[in-house]
N, C-alpha and C positions, 0 to 999 in steps of 0.2 A: 448375607442375605441377598437373594437375586433381586435386582432392581425391577420395578414394574415397567412393563412396556407402555410407552406413551404413544397412543394413536391420536393423530391430529387430523381433523376433517375440515377442509375448507369449503364452506357452503352448508347451510342448515335447511336446505330444501328437502324435497321428497327423498332423493338419493342419499344425501348426507345424514338425515335424521333416521332413515331406515337402517343405514349402516351402523350408526351409533348404537341402536337398540340390539342389533345382532352381535356387535363387538362385545357389548356388556354381557350378553348371554354366554358367549363362547370364551371370554377371558374375564371372569368376574373380578380379578384382582388388578386389572389394568387401570391405567389412567387414560381418560378420554376427554379431548378438548374439541369442541365444536365451534368453529369460527364463522360469524355471519356479519356482513356489512349492514344488515338491516337493524332497525331499532326494535321491531316486534319479533316474537318467536314465530315458528313456522306456520304460515298461512298458505294453504293450498291455492296457488294462483288460478287453478282451474275452477275454484269455488267463487272467485271474485264477482262473476255476473250475478250472484245471489243478492247483491245489494239492490238490484232491481226487483227482487222478490220480497223486499221488505226487511232484509237483514241489515241492521244499522249498528251493530255492536261487534267490534273486531274479535271479541272473545269467542263469538259463535263460529268463527272461521278458523280458530286455532286447531291444528291437527292434534297437539298435545297441550294440556294445561301446564302452567309454569311448574307446579309441583312434580310433574312427571320427571323433569330433568334432575331435580334434587333427589327424588326417590331412586333414580338409576345411576346416581353419582356421575353425571355427565356435566362437565363444566362448559357453559355456553358463554362465549365471548361476543357480545353484541356490539354493533357499531364499530367493528374492527376490520380494517382493510389490510390485506396482505399485499405487499409491494414487490417482494422477491422471494425466490426459493434457492437456497444454497444446498443443492443436492449432495455435494461432496461431504459437507460437514453436517448435513441434516438440520438446517436452521432456516426458519422463516424470518423475513424481515417484515415488520409491521409499520404502517404509516406513521404511527406516533413514536417511531424509533426504537421500539422494543424488539428484542430477538427472542424467538421461541424455538426450542429444540423439539424435534420429533424423533421417534424410532421408526414409525411407519406412517406414511402420509396418504390420505385419500383426497383427491381433488374432485370436488362435486359442486363446483361454483356455478353450474348451470349456464343459462344463456339469457341475454336481454333481447328485447325487441329490436329487430334489424330495421334501420331506417335507411332507405335507398339514398344514394348521394344527391339525386336531383330533388329530394324533399328536405334536405338538411337546412337550407336557408329559411324554410317555413316552419321549423320545429316549434317556434314560440306560438304558432297558431294552431298546433295540434293539441289534442287532449289526451295525454298519456293515461293508460289504464293499468300499468304494471304496479302492483302494490295496493294495499287497502286504502290509503289516504287518497291516492289518485282515483281509485274506483268511486269512492264517496264524492269526490269533487265532480266527476262526470255526472253522477246521479243527481247532484244538486243543480248542476248547470243545465241539464237537459229537461225542458219543461214537460209536464204531463202531455202525452200524445205528440210530443215534439219529434223532430227528425234528426237522426244520426246519419252522417255520411262516413262510410268506412272505405279506406283506400287499401287495396290488396285483398283482404279477407282470407287470411289463412285459417286453419281449423280452430285455433284459439279464438280468433276473431269471430268466426261463424258460430261458435258456442255462445258468445256474447249476443250475437244477432238473434239466436233462438230465444234467449231470455227477453230481449227487447220487444220482439214481435209478439211474444206471448203476453206481455204486459201492456200492449196497446201503443207502442211506439212505432214510428215510421222509420224504415231503414233504406238507404240507398247505397249500393255497393259499386264503387268504381273499380272494376276488375283489372288486375294486373297479372303478370306472370306468377304472382304469389297466391292467386286464388286457389283454394283447396290445399295449399302447402300443409304438410309435407307429402301429400299424395301426388303421385305422378300419373297423369291422365293423358289419354290420346285426345285429339281434337274432338272426336265423336263423343267420347265419354264426357269431356268437359262441357260440350253443348247440352248433353242430356241433364247433367247436374245443375247447369245454369237454369234450364227450364224448370227444374224442380224448385230451385230457390225462388223463381218468379211465382210459382204456384203456392209457395209458402207465404206470399205477400211481400216479397223483397224486390225492390227495383234494382236491376243489375244493368250497369252501363259498361258495355264492352267495346273494345276497339278504339278507345280514346285515351290518349296519354295525358297525364296530369302535367300542366305547364306552370301552375301557380296556385297558391291558396291566399284568399283575401278575407279580411275582416269586413263584415257587412254593415254593422251599425256603429255609430259614433260612441256608444256606451261600452263597446267592447264585445257585445254579444253578436251571435250569428256568424256564420262562415260561408264562404263560397269556394268550391274547388273548381278552378278554371282548367278546362280540358282542351284538347286539340280543336282549333278553329274558333277559340274564344268562348265556347259554350260553357255555361256555368252549372254546377251541381250544388244547390244550396241546402243548408241545414243549420241546426243549432250547435252541433258539435261535429268535429272532424277527428276521426281515429285512424291510426295507421297500424295495420296488422300485416306485416310483410315477412313473417318467419322469424327465426331466432339467430342470434350471433353468439357463439360461445364466449364466455367471460374468462379469459385466461391470459390477459396481458402480463400478469405477475409471473407467468411461467417462462417468459422469454429469458434466455440465459441459464435456464435450469439444466440444460443438457439433455432434455428428453425430446423425442420426435413429435413435431407439430405439423399438421397440414392446415385444415380449417379448424379442427379440434385437436385434442391430445390423441395421439395414435396409441391404441392399446390392443393386446391380443384378446381372444375370447374369454380369458380369465380376468380381463380388465387390468392387467399389469402393463405399465409403460415400459420404455426401454431402460428405466432405472428400477432395480430390484426392490427398492424400498418405497416406490410410488405407484399408486393405483389411481384410476379415474373412473367416474360413474356419472350417468345422467347426460344432460344435453351438452356437456362440455367435451365429450369424447367421441371419437370415431373408432368403431370396433371392426377388427378384421373379420370379414365374412368369407369363409372358404367356398361357399356355394356361389357367391358372386365374384369372387377373386378380386375383392376391393375392400377398402375401409369405408364404413358407412355409419350414419347416425341412426339411432333408434329413439323415437320421441314418444310422448304420452306418459301419463301418470303411472300406469301399470308397468310399462317398460322401465321407467326411471326407478321406481321403487324396487323392482326386481334386481336391477343393477346394484343398488345399494346393498341389498342382501348378499348378492354374490360376491361383491367386493369384500365385505366383512368376512365371509366364509374363507376367502382365499388369503386375506391378510392374516388370518389366524391358522394357516396351514392347510386349508382346503384346496381342492383342485377342480372346482365346479366351473363349467363354461356357460356363457350366455348362449341361448338359442338364437342363432343368427339367421334363421329362416323362419319367417312368420307371415301369416295372412293379414295384411294391413290394408285391405281394399275398402274404398268408399262405397257405401251401398245406399239404396233407397228402401226404407222400412215399409211395413204393411200399411202405415198411415200415409204413405206417400211423401215422407220427410227424409231428408239426408241423415245418415247415421255413419259413425266412424269408430273404429277401435281406439282412435286417439282420444275419444271422449269417455272411455271406460276408466273410472276412477277407483274402483274397488278391486 
Protein backbone atom coordinates (compact mmCIF):
# COMPACT_ATOMS: atom_id res chain seq x y z
CA UNK A 1 0.00 0.00 0.00
CA UNK A 2 1.32 3.44 -0.95
CA UNK A 3 2.19 5.55 2.09
CA UNK A 4 0.24 8.76 2.61
CA UNK A 5 2.10 11.93 1.72
CA UNK A 6 2.81 13.93 4.86
CA UNK A 7 2.47 17.66 4.31
CA UNK A 8 3.84 19.77 7.14
CA UNK A 9 3.05 23.46 7.33
CA UNK A 10 5.03 25.72 9.65
CA UNK A 11 2.72 28.57 10.55
CA UNK A 12 -1.05 28.57 11.03
CA UNK A 13 -1.70 32.09 9.79
CA UNK A 14 -3.54 33.13 6.65
CA UNK A 15 -1.12 31.45 4.23
CA UNK A 16 -0.68 28.23 6.19
CA UNK A 17 -4.37 27.73 6.95
CA UNK A 18 -5.38 28.46 3.37
CA UNK A 19 -2.78 25.98 2.13
CA UNK A 20 -4.04 23.27 4.50
CA UNK A 21 -7.59 23.62 3.15
CA UNK A 22 -6.49 23.32 -0.47
CA UNK A 23 -4.12 20.45 0.28
CA UNK A 24 -6.99 18.50 1.82
CA UNK A 25 -9.17 19.14 -1.24
CA UNK A 26 -6.45 18.13 -3.70
CA UNK A 27 -5.05 15.16 -1.78
CA UNK A 28 -7.91 13.74 0.35
CA UNK A 29 -5.93 10.78 1.64
CA UNK A 30 -2.86 12.72 2.73
CA UNK A 31 -1.66 13.49 6.23
CA UNK A 32 -1.54 17.22 7.07
CA UNK A 33 0.15 18.73 10.10
CA UNK A 34 -0.16 22.43 10.89
CA UNK A 35 2.41 23.76 13.36
CA UNK A 36 1.89 27.00 15.26
CA UNK A 37 3.79 28.64 18.10
CA UNK A 38 0.55 30.24 19.28
CA UNK A 39 -1.79 28.85 21.88
CA UNK A 40 -4.91 29.99 20.03
CA UNK A 41 -6.11 28.85 16.63
CA UNK A 42 -5.91 31.20 13.65
CA UNK A 43 -6.94 34.75 14.46
CA UNK A 44 -6.64 37.22 11.60
CA UNK A 45 -4.20 39.81 12.97
CA UNK A 46 -5.79 42.38 10.69
CA UNK A 47 -8.99 41.96 12.73
CA UNK A 48 -7.37 42.72 16.09
CA UNK A 49 -8.33 46.44 16.01
CA UNK A 50 -11.93 45.26 16.38
CA UNK A 51 -11.33 45.00 20.13
CA UNK A 52 -11.90 48.79 20.07
CA UNK A 53 -15.25 48.16 18.37
CA UNK A 54 -16.39 46.13 21.37
CA UNK A 55 -15.24 42.62 20.40
CA UNK A 56 -14.08 41.07 23.69
CA UNK A 57 -14.33 37.34 22.92
CA UNK A 58 -11.44 35.79 21.01
CA UNK A 59 -13.80 33.24 19.48
CA UNK A 60 -15.37 36.04 17.40
CA UNK A 61 -12.01 36.63 15.74
CA UNK A 62 -11.28 33.02 14.81
CA UNK A 63 -11.04 32.42 11.08
CA UNK A 64 -12.18 28.81 11.60
CA UNK A 65 -13.89 27.19 14.61
CA UNK A 66 -11.99 24.35 16.34
CA UNK A 67 -14.30 21.73 14.80
CA UNK A 68 -13.16 22.81 11.32
CA UNK A 69 -9.73 21.23 11.76
CA UNK A 70 -11.18 17.94 12.99
CA UNK A 71 -13.72 17.87 10.16
CA UNK A 72 -10.91 18.29 7.59
CA UNK A 73 -8.55 15.85 9.32
CA UNK A 74 -5.88 18.49 9.86
CA UNK A 75 -3.61 17.93 12.86
CA UNK A 76 -2.85 21.22 14.61
CA UNK A 77 0.24 21.32 16.83
CA UNK A 78 -0.22 24.40 19.02
CA UNK A 79 2.44 25.96 21.25
CA UNK A 80 5.05 24.14 19.16
CA UNK A 81 8.32 25.76 18.07
CA UNK A 82 10.43 24.56 15.16
CA UNK A 83 14.13 24.98 15.88
CA UNK A 84 15.75 23.37 12.82
CA UNK A 85 15.08 21.93 9.38
CA UNK A 86 17.17 18.99 8.14
CA UNK A 87 16.28 19.26 4.47
CA UNK A 88 18.45 16.33 3.41
CA UNK A 89 16.58 13.91 5.68
CA UNK A 90 13.29 15.82 5.65
CA UNK A 91 13.14 16.14 9.41
CA UNK A 92 12.09 19.07 11.59
CA UNK A 93 13.63 19.58 15.01
CA UNK A 94 11.15 20.86 17.62
CA UNK A 95 12.05 22.80 20.74
CA UNK A 96 10.82 20.07 23.06
CA UNK A 97 13.34 17.70 21.37
CA UNK A 98 10.85 15.87 19.18
CA UNK A 99 11.72 15.05 15.56
CA UNK A 100 9.00 15.30 12.92
CA UNK A 101 9.35 13.83 9.43
CA UNK A 102 7.79 15.47 6.39
CA UNK A 103 7.47 14.58 2.73
CA UNK A 104 6.71 18.11 1.59
CA UNK A 105 7.18 21.24 3.68
CA UNK A 106 5.53 24.64 3.47
CA UNK A 107 7.16 27.44 5.44
CA UNK A 108 4.44 29.97 6.22
CA UNK A 109 5.74 31.27 9.54
CA UNK A 110 4.93 34.87 8.68
CA UNK A 111 6.59 37.90 10.16
CA UNK A 112 6.69 39.63 13.50
CA UNK A 113 6.69 43.34 14.13
CA UNK A 114 10.07 44.89 13.34
CA UNK A 115 11.55 46.87 16.23
CA UNK A 116 14.28 49.28 15.10
CA UNK A 117 17.59 48.87 17.00
CA UNK A 118 17.37 52.32 18.60
CA UNK A 119 14.05 51.37 20.24
CA UNK A 120 15.09 48.00 21.66
CA UNK A 121 16.26 49.35 25.01
CA UNK A 122 12.78 50.85 25.50
CA UNK A 123 10.88 47.69 24.54
CA UNK A 124 9.51 47.26 28.07
CA UNK A 125 7.79 50.65 27.81
CA UNK A 126 6.08 49.85 24.52
CA UNK A 127 2.62 48.31 24.32
CA UNK A 128 2.72 45.33 21.91
CA UNK A 129 -0.39 44.71 19.82
CA UNK A 130 0.48 41.47 18.01
CA UNK A 131 -1.91 38.77 19.19
CA UNK A 132 -5.30 38.78 20.89
CA UNK A 133 -4.10 39.01 24.49
CA UNK A 134 -1.82 41.95 23.72
CA UNK A 135 -4.63 43.73 21.90
CA UNK A 136 -6.98 43.30 24.86
CA UNK A 137 -4.26 44.57 27.19
CA UNK A 138 -3.88 47.75 25.14
CA UNK A 139 -7.66 48.20 25.07
CA UNK A 140 -7.86 47.96 28.86
CA UNK A 141 -4.85 50.23 29.40
CA UNK A 142 -6.04 53.03 27.13
CA UNK A 143 -8.70 55.12 28.92
CA UNK A 144 -11.82 56.25 27.09
CA UNK A 145 -10.89 59.22 24.88
CA UNK A 146 -7.29 58.62 25.92
CA UNK A 147 -4.25 59.21 23.74
CA UNK A 148 -2.23 56.62 21.83
CA UNK A 149 1.21 57.52 20.50
CA UNK A 150 2.29 55.46 17.51
CA UNK A 151 5.89 55.31 16.33
CA UNK A 152 6.39 54.51 12.66
CA UNK A 153 2.77 53.96 11.59
CA UNK A 154 3.00 51.30 8.89
CA UNK A 155 -0.23 50.23 7.18
CA UNK A 156 -1.05 47.68 9.90
CA UNK A 157 -0.65 50.44 12.45
CA UNK A 158 -2.70 52.93 10.44
CA UNK A 159 -5.52 50.40 10.27
CA UNK A 160 -5.52 50.43 14.08
CA UNK A 161 -5.41 54.24 13.98
CA UNK A 162 -8.61 54.27 11.90
CA UNK A 163 -10.41 52.24 14.55
CA UNK A 164 -9.09 54.39 17.39
CA UNK A 165 -10.17 57.67 15.80
CA UNK A 166 -13.58 56.25 14.89
CA UNK A 167 -14.12 55.30 18.53
CA UNK A 168 -13.19 58.67 19.98
CA UNK A 169 -9.55 58.17 20.94
CA UNK A 170 -6.77 60.66 20.25
CA UNK A 171 -3.82 59.54 18.16
CA UNK A 172 -0.39 61.06 17.71
CA UNK A 173 1.88 59.58 15.05
CA UNK A 174 5.64 60.04 15.34
CA UNK A 175 6.45 59.55 11.67
CA UNK A 176 9.56 57.59 10.72
CA UNK A 177 10.74 56.11 7.45
CA UNK A 178 8.24 53.30 8.17
CA UNK A 179 5.21 55.59 7.77
CA UNK A 180 2.86 54.06 5.15
CA UNK A 181 5.06 50.91 4.85
CA UNK A 182 5.03 48.80 2.67
CA UNK A 183 3.96 51.51 0.21
CA UNK A 184 6.87 53.32 -1.40
CA UNK A 185 6.04 56.99 -1.86
CA UNK A 186 7.76 60.04 -3.28
CA UNK A 187 8.28 63.01 -0.94
CA UNK A 188 5.39 64.80 -2.61
CA UNK A 189 3.07 61.82 -2.23
CA UNK A 190 4.14 61.35 1.38
CA UNK A 191 3.30 64.98 2.14
CA UNK A 192 -0.14 64.64 0.54
CA UNK A 193 -1.00 61.56 2.57
CA UNK A 194 0.30 63.12 5.80
CA UNK A 195 -2.07 66.05 5.15
CA UNK A 196 -4.88 63.53 4.73
CA UNK A 197 -4.05 61.91 8.09
CA UNK A 198 -4.19 65.36 9.69
CA UNK A 199 -7.62 65.97 8.14
CA UNK A 200 -8.74 62.63 9.60
CA UNK A 201 -7.99 64.02 13.08
CA UNK A 202 -4.56 62.48 13.57
CA UNK A 203 -1.66 64.56 14.84
CA UNK A 204 1.45 63.74 12.81
CA UNK A 205 4.91 64.68 14.11
CA UNK A 206 7.42 64.66 11.26
CA UNK A 207 11.13 65.39 11.03
CA UNK A 208 11.89 64.49 14.65
CA UNK A 209 13.83 61.38 15.64
CA UNK A 210 12.87 59.33 18.68
CA UNK A 211 15.66 59.54 21.26
CA UNK A 212 14.00 57.91 24.28
CA UNK A 213 10.74 56.67 25.79
CA UNK A 214 9.88 57.46 29.41
CA UNK A 215 7.30 56.44 31.96
CA UNK A 216 5.34 59.51 33.07
CA UNK A 217 3.66 58.47 36.31
CA UNK A 218 4.91 56.69 39.41
CA UNK A 219 2.11 54.12 39.18
CA UNK A 220 3.43 52.93 35.81
CA UNK A 221 0.81 54.69 33.69
CA UNK A 222 1.43 57.22 30.97
CA UNK A 223 4.28 57.47 28.52
CA UNK A 224 6.37 60.17 26.89
CA UNK A 225 8.22 59.71 23.61
CA UNK A 226 11.24 62.00 23.69
CA UNK A 227 12.21 63.37 20.29
CA UNK A 228 14.97 65.51 18.83
CA UNK A 229 15.73 68.55 20.99
CA UNK A 230 14.16 66.98 24.07
CA UNK A 231 10.61 67.64 22.95
CA UNK A 232 8.13 65.15 24.33
CA UNK A 233 5.09 63.52 22.74
CA UNK A 234 2.87 62.36 25.60
CA UNK A 235 0.14 59.74 25.73
CA UNK A 236 -1.36 56.84 27.66
CA UNK A 237 0.15 54.08 25.52
CA UNK A 238 3.00 53.90 23.01
CA UNK A 239 2.86 51.46 20.11
CA UNK A 240 5.53 50.70 17.54
CA UNK A 241 4.45 49.77 14.02
CA UNK A 242 7.58 49.73 11.87
CA UNK A 243 6.97 46.98 9.34
CA UNK A 244 7.49 43.24 9.57
CA UNK A 245 10.53 41.01 9.97
CA UNK A 246 10.24 37.46 8.56
CA UNK A 247 10.25 34.71 11.19
CA UNK A 248 12.69 32.17 9.79
CA UNK A 249 15.55 31.70 12.26
CA UNK A 250 14.89 27.96 12.23
CA UNK A 251 15.71 27.84 8.50
CA UNK A 252 19.35 28.80 9.01
CA UNK A 253 21.38 25.75 8.03
CA UNK A 254 18.56 24.21 5.99
CA UNK A 255 20.49 24.77 2.76
CA UNK A 256 17.91 27.00 1.06
CA UNK A 257 18.60 30.49 -0.24
CA UNK A 258 17.76 33.30 2.17
CA UNK A 259 18.09 37.05 1.77
CA UNK A 260 15.80 38.98 4.09
CA UNK A 261 13.18 36.29 3.52
CA UNK A 262 13.17 32.85 1.93
CA UNK A 263 13.86 33.22 -1.79
CA UNK A 264 11.30 31.46 -3.97
CA UNK A 265 10.38 31.33 -7.64
CA UNK A 266 6.91 32.47 -8.83
CA UNK A 267 5.63 28.96 -8.09
CA UNK A 268 6.72 29.53 -4.46
CA UNK A 269 9.32 26.76 -4.48
CA UNK A 270 12.62 27.32 -2.69
CA UNK A 271 15.95 26.00 -3.92
CA UNK A 272 14.99 22.69 -2.27
CA UNK A 273 12.52 20.68 -4.38
CA UNK A 274 10.58 19.56 -1.28
CA UNK A 275 10.23 22.97 0.38
CA UNK A 276 7.85 25.80 -0.52
CA UNK A 277 7.21 29.11 1.20
CA UNK A 278 4.23 31.47 1.32
CA UNK A 279 3.20 34.69 3.01
CA UNK A 280 5.24 37.36 4.76
CA UNK A 281 8.20 35.02 5.17
CA UNK A 282 9.15 34.80 1.49
CA UNK A 283 10.57 36.96 -1.26
CA UNK A 284 9.21 36.05 -4.69
CA UNK A 285 11.14 36.51 -7.91
CA UNK A 286 9.48 39.20 -10.02
CA UNK A 287 10.50 39.00 -13.68
CA UNK A 288 8.91 42.41 -14.29
CA UNK A 289 11.14 44.08 -11.71
CA UNK A 290 14.10 41.72 -12.08
CA UNK A 291 14.36 41.26 -8.32
CA UNK A 292 13.01 39.31 -5.36
CA UNK A 293 10.32 41.16 -3.45
CA UNK A 294 7.75 40.74 -0.69
CA UNK A 295 3.99 40.81 -1.25
CA UNK A 296 2.02 41.81 1.83
CA UNK A 297 -1.63 41.99 2.86
CA UNK A 298 -4.32 39.45 3.71
CA UNK A 299 -5.45 38.85 0.12
CA UNK A 300 -1.91 38.35 -1.21
CA UNK A 301 -0.97 36.05 1.64
CA UNK A 302 -4.09 33.90 1.33
CA UNK A 303 -3.55 33.59 -2.40
CA UNK A 304 0.02 32.43 -1.82
CA UNK A 305 -1.26 29.71 0.50
CA UNK A 306 -3.59 28.49 -2.22
CA UNK A 307 -0.92 28.55 -4.92
CA UNK A 308 1.61 26.78 -2.72
CA UNK A 309 -0.88 23.97 -2.07
CA UNK A 310 -1.65 23.68 -5.78
CA UNK A 311 2.03 23.32 -6.64
CA UNK A 312 2.85 20.98 -3.76
CA UNK A 313 0.28 18.63 -5.27
CA UNK A 314 1.56 18.74 -8.84
CA UNK A 315 0.26 22.09 -10.10
CA UNK A 316 2.29 24.69 -11.96
CA UNK A 317 0.51 27.91 -11.02
CA UNK A 318 2.49 31.11 -10.64
CA UNK A 319 1.95 34.10 -8.39
CA UNK A 320 1.03 37.27 -10.26
CA UNK A 321 4.13 39.33 -9.52
CA UNK A 322 2.83 42.57 -10.96
CA UNK A 323 -0.01 44.24 -9.07
CA UNK A 324 -1.44 47.70 -8.47
CA UNK A 325 -0.70 48.31 -4.79
CA UNK A 326 -1.06 52.09 -4.70
CA UNK A 327 -2.13 54.05 -1.65
CA UNK A 328 -5.17 56.18 -2.49
CA UNK A 329 -7.54 58.76 -1.03
CA UNK A 330 -11.16 57.58 -1.20
CA UNK A 331 -14.32 59.61 -1.90
CA UNK A 332 -14.68 60.41 1.81
CA UNK A 333 -11.23 61.97 1.84
CA UNK A 334 -9.73 59.08 3.83
CA UNK A 335 -6.66 57.01 3.08
CA UNK A 336 -7.34 53.57 1.60
CA UNK A 337 -5.00 50.77 0.61
CA UNK A 338 -5.24 47.33 -1.03
CA UNK A 339 -3.25 46.22 2.00
CA UNK A 340 -6.51 46.56 3.99
CA UNK A 341 -8.54 44.29 1.72
CA UNK A 342 -9.32 41.20 3.78
CA UNK A 343 -11.73 39.24 1.61
